[in-house]
Steps between C-alpha positions, in 0.01 A plus 500: 500500500808544716580774750737651244241530225517822299309640202430217263256607231268768362140448402268689268173565673177603336541839664846545344858394547569481874819355653462193720751488781561157651452555870568187699388603844479853364809512280553687177768664294513846343589851599667686782330777696808680628406446867553241771138422583543151364783435747297590809165336419453124511162336557637143504432458871136607464454267203661213691241549777209522255221241496433223249138452397340164569192347340467775240220451245600409144443800273614570142747767613646292781530203264699711251730625774565150635549348155754773425663478843534875532274800566505743208439855616495854369728701726762771525878492529554877541308590818715515816323339793240329281675337204865577426740281305857456623712501183775301668293208623190523281289494817182709525436642847211693650154475647315420176773257394463332837122478469544324165758261645279424798204434271712266287607314813139478617393351166805291409681434827799699367544872418555457126409821313562625147450875466381677187562874492294736291302822496227573752238494224573142386408312816131444424581371151765251610277373781206460264701302246666288774851616413544537877325340797498806728606865513674614819643844432353787705183418304222732618157340532245697300143415410573566132786251508295251700265472204793355305696302759450357848671652803594350836577760762569763588829382649627857547341846505704783351400851400592718206797728557726751330877484453729773364869543430712569808562854371150525351193704597371497858156348446286502814152457353352311210367820339860620453531245219255702289664596173805282567623195311457195722630153415250216545458143389184410308200375693447565870768767543388701199135477605579599859695807389220608265243464779714673761642784289331531159719797407825301527657392171558122513798364305451125464783248524468121496756427774568649842871520412409728208300726732793526741740582217268772369495665845878479541558646153253787551272389216208509747457696822356212705402135498172370642452134588404295802709572807640147503681555171609855584629429851714217370650712223567797729656276767774381265553803273617825657410687181130447575291642786158410634255784561242495781216482247281189517154442358258227402548131573693219327401156632737239356364162392613181331357495148380171348313377192127567518398152384612308811307624807602195705865597460416845638363330812828312536699825480268674747558209738876540450487870591287429806753237607815714470333785687381275782829314552724810499668432165362824352656709777830311481513561124429872539773540763756329276416706189328840510575533870874490428466811282255719690586378853153539645283239673308266273146623430196296585409272208174602334193282521484268200194578284451843655505712182272499194636267235667262742 
């Protein structure tokens, strides 16, 4: 693929029809977000400084990736700071996009990534049927999920938060969501809201962009997701406002097929390497750090949460 590669095909996956966006070094083509986040975030420098794995064991997953010449991942193109597609260049920027590029470079010697976008509830299925090699998309490690897929991580620790419209209700505690319609995505966010505020009324949407639209249009009174997603959206959209409410924990991991434990060890080694050599911090500063303008957090200890 060339640096100018754009969308080139669509594939039908067992989990449904999901668009495949050709992402050479994190490139894609698609929609506009109406903000300039994609003009101020660029992880190319961090990826350029990333390591290349040497002497990696031969595993079925690694063999597929190398035969194909590209890492196939489930990711997002609508999350500022983590995975946002620039409609002009087709380039995907953000922390998760950078993690995927760095992993591809570690495995292949070059950051060649194809990104499949889809609903939050399809990731286990497309990992299990090998439609993708990995999932890197604010993917919360949970023991229930770890029975279906392998996780390497956590590579970032977020919490659950609450976002409202800029002119929306002043929510200062989780209990204030009782009796209110709250947008969530299926899976971890929906479960966290139910555990934290059982009296809230969850309204489930497949995509984070749909949740944001529902808040802006007044179809829901709030949106609950991990703080990584919400902070990015609020940073680039003045119609949305973060509340001070945080609860629970959302440790992000790299999802992989369950049937290749040796490949998980390779990915764990990759995460250990980018934390130790400073690449993780460099990537954070060039992506999420550009939006929230706070010092980079300390990377979490790999393998420190159940399921990882």
